[in-house]
C-alpha positions as CSV (number, residue, x, y, z in Angstrom):
1,M,115.5,88.0,28.5
2,T,115.9,85.9,31.5
3,A,115.9,82.1,31.8
4,K,112.5,82.3,33.3
5,D,111.3,84.3,30.3
6,V,112.6,81.7,28.0
7,I,110.8,78.9,30.0
8,K,107.6,80.9,30.1
9,N,107.7,81.6,26.4
10,T,108.3,77.9,25.6
11,L,105.4,76.9,27.9
12,D,103.1,79.5,26.3
13,F,104.0,78.4,22.7
14,C,103.5,74.7,23.4
15,R,100.2,75.4,25.0
16,M,99.0,77.5,22.1
17,V,99.8,74.7,19.7
18,T,97.9,72.2,21.8
19,V,94.8,74.4,22.1
20,E,94.8,75.2,18.4
21,Y,94.9,71.5,17.5
22,L,92.0,70.7,19.9
23,K,89.8,73.7,19.0
24,D,87.7,71.8,16.4
25,F,87.7,68.5,18.2
26,A,84.4,67.2,19.6
27,D,84.4,65.0,22.7
28,A,84.1,61.9,20.6
29,D,87.1,62.9,18.5
30,L,89.3,62.6,21.6
31,L,88.7,58.8,21.6
32,V,89.8,58.3,18.0
33,R,93.0,56.3,17.7
34,P,95.3,57.0,14.7
35,V,96.1,53.3,14.5
36,P,94.7,50.5,16.7
37,A,97.5,50.3,19.3
38,A,98.2,54.1,19.6
39,N,96.9,56.1,22.6
40,H,93.9,58.3,21.9
41,T,93.9,62.0,22.6
42,A,91.8,61.8,25.7
43,W,94.3,59.5,27.4
44,Q,97.2,61.6,26.2
45,L,95.6,64.8,27.7
46,G,95.1,63.1,31.0
47,H,98.7,61.8,30.9
48,L,100.0,65.4,30.2
49,I,98.0,66.8,33.1
50,T,99.1,64.2,35.6
51,S,102.7,64.3,34.4
52,E,103.1,68.0,34.7
53,H,101.4,67.9,38.1
54,E,103.8,65.2,39.2
55,M,107.0,66.8,37.9
56,I,106.4,70.2,39.4
57,S,105.2,68.7,42.7
58,A,108.5,66.7,42.7
59,L,110.4,70.0,42.7
60,G,108.7,70.8,46.0
61,H,106.0,73.1,44.8
62,K,102.3,72.9,45.8
63,M,100.2,72.3,42.8
64,P,96.5,72.7,42.4
65,E,94.5,69.6,43.4
66,L,93.3,67.3,40.6
67,P,89.9,65.7,40.8
68,A,89.6,62.6,43.0
69,G,90.7,59.5,41.1
70,F,92.0,61.5,38.1
71,V,95.6,60.2,38.4
72,E,94.5,56.6,38.6
73,R,92.4,57.0,35.4
74,Y,95.6,57.7,33.3
75,T,97.8,54.6,33.7
76,R,99.3,52.4,31.0
77,E,96.4,50.0,31.5
78,S,93.7,52.6,31.2
79,A,95.2,53.7,27.8
80,R,93.6,50.6,26.3
81,S,90.1,51.8,27.1
82,D,87.8,53.3,24.5
83,Q,84.9,53.8,27.0
84,P,83.8,57.5,26.9
85,A,82.6,57.3,30.5
86,E,86.1,56.6,31.7
87,F,87.5,59.8,30.3
88,A,86.8,63.6,30.7
89,T,85.2,66.0,28.2
90,K,87.3,68.2,26.0
91,Q,86.3,71.2,28.2
92,E,87.3,69.4,31.4
93,Y,90.7,68.6,29.9
94,L,91.2,72.2,28.8
95,D,90.2,73.5,32.2
96,L,92.6,71.1,34.0
97,L,95.4,71.9,31.6
98,E,95.0,75.6,32.4
99,K,94.7,74.9,36.2
100,V,97.8,72.8,36.3
101,R,99.7,75.2,34.0
102,A,98.8,78.1,36.4
103,G,100.4,76.1,39.2
104,T,103.5,75.5,37.0
105,L,103.8,79.2,36.2
106,A,103.4,80.1,39.9
107,A,106.1,77.6,40.8
108,L,108.4,79.0,38.1
109,N,107.8,82.5,39.4
110,A,108.5,81.4,43.0
111,T,111.8,79.6,42.0
112,P,114.8,81.8,42.5
113,E,116.7,82.3,39.2
114,A,119.8,80.8,40.8
115,D,117.9,77.6,41.6
116,L,117.1,76.8,38.0
117,E,120.4,75.2,37.5
118,K,120.3,73.0,40.6
119,P,120.0,69.3,40.0
120,A,116.5,67.9,39.3
121,P,115.1,65.2,41.6
122,E,117.1,62.0,41.0
123,S,114.1,60.2,39.4
124,M,114.0,62.8,36.6
125,R,117.7,63.4,35.9
126,A,117.9,61.0,33.0
127,Y,115.6,63.2,30.9
128,A,115.7,66.5,32.9
129,P,119.0,67.0,34.7
130,T,118.2,70.5,36.2
131,V,115.3,72.3,37.7
132,S,115.1,74.5,34.5
133,A,115.0,71.3,32.4
134,V,112.0,70.0,34.4
135,F,110.1,73.3,33.8
136,L,111.0,73.2,30.1
137,I,110.0,69.5,29.6
138,T,106.5,70.2,30.8
139,G,106.1,72.3,27.6
140,T,108.1,70.1,25.2
141,H,106.4,67.0,26.5
142,E,103.1,68.6,25.7
143,L,104.3,69.6,22.3
144,M,105.5,66.1,21.5
145,H,102.0,64.8,22.3
146,A,100.3,67.6,20.4
147,G,102.3,66.5,17.4
148,Q,100.5,63.1,17.7
149,F,97.1,64.9,17.6
150,V,98.0,65.9,14.0
151,T,97.6,62.3,12.8
152,V,94.1,62.1,14.4
153,R,93.3,65.4,12.8
154,R,94.2,64.0,9.4
155,K,92.3,60.8,10.0
156,L,89.2,63.0,10.8
157,G,89.6,65.2,7.8
158,K,90.3,68.3,9.8
159,P,92.2,71.2,8.2
160,V,96.0,71.5,8.4
161,L,96.9,74.2,10.9
162,F,100.6,74.9,11.1
C-alpha cells in the first residue's frame, strides 16, 4: 500500500461516516444546535466544504468552483444564524461535498509520491506540516465535525450508528 492509498482510504472512511450520520437528517435537522452556542450541522458542512477547497487550492491545485457567494456564507459571524434561507439543503451540501472531494482526489492523484513529504504552505504548517498531512487533514477534519453530528442525532432521538 502506498502513501496515496492510505490517504485515499482515510478520506473514503471519513466521508462514509459523515454520509451515514446525515442519511436520516431532514433539512430542518441541519439547523439544530446541540447547545445554544454550538455550531449547527448546516454551518459545519459549509465550513468543511470551504476548508477543504481552500486547503487543496493552497497546495496549487485547481479545485472545482463553489457556488457564487458560498465561501462568504460560512464565516464565524454567519455561524450564529439560524435562518434556513441563509443555508443550503442537505442534498446541496452532499453534492458539494462530493464535488470538492472529487477535486481533492484528482489533486492527490496528480501529486507525485515524492512531493507528499514536501513542506505544506506556511499558513498550514502548525497543523499540517507536509503536503501529505494537508491531504489527510481534509478527512480527519471532516471526521472531527462528523463526531459533533452525533450529539445532534442524540438530541433528535435518531438511532446510534457506530
